[in-house]
C-alpha positions, -999 to +999 in steps of 0.1 A: +118-545+008+152-536+001+156-565-027+171-559-059+140-571-081+155-584-118+118-593-137+137-617-164+146-634-130+111-632-116+099-648-152+125-678-145+112-688-112+079-685-116+086-706-147+107-734-130+078-736-100+044-734-126+072-769-144+076-785-112+041-786-095+019-787-131+027-820-137-002-834-121+010-851-089-003-824-067-039-811-063-047-772-071-056-768-032-021-785-023+003-763-045-021-732-034-014-742+005+024-753-006+033-714-019+014-696+007+036-717+033+068-710+015+062-670+007+058-673+045+090-688+056+105-668+026+095-636+045+101-647+080+139-655+065+141-624+051+125-601+076+144-584+101+114-581+124+085-584+123+076-547+104+095-557+078+080-589+076+045-569+075+055-547+048+070-574+024+035-593+030+016-565+017+040-560-016+036-597-016-002-591-017+000-565-038+016-581-066-011-611-062-043-588-070-022-572-098-018-603-111-053-616-109-065-585-122-042-592-155-053-627-154-091-623-155-093-591-174-069-611-205-100-641-199-129-612-204-137-604-174-142-567-168-124-560-138-127-523-142-096-506-129-072-520-106-071-508-072 
């Protein structure tokens, strides 16, 4: 993925999305499916070909795993070392 990433922008976008979907209008299943569909559409739009799309998807999946590991660790679960 050849996109410059500004961590501050990432946090800002996360907060905007969380605020927009966290007001109780939608259940968590609807939110997860909508986010997954949005990510898929973004990956297709930004990718010149399926190989680039697969690479972007792997980056996204790795980030989700890292986020889950950090989140569950912060909740007190022994998650071991991140993969």
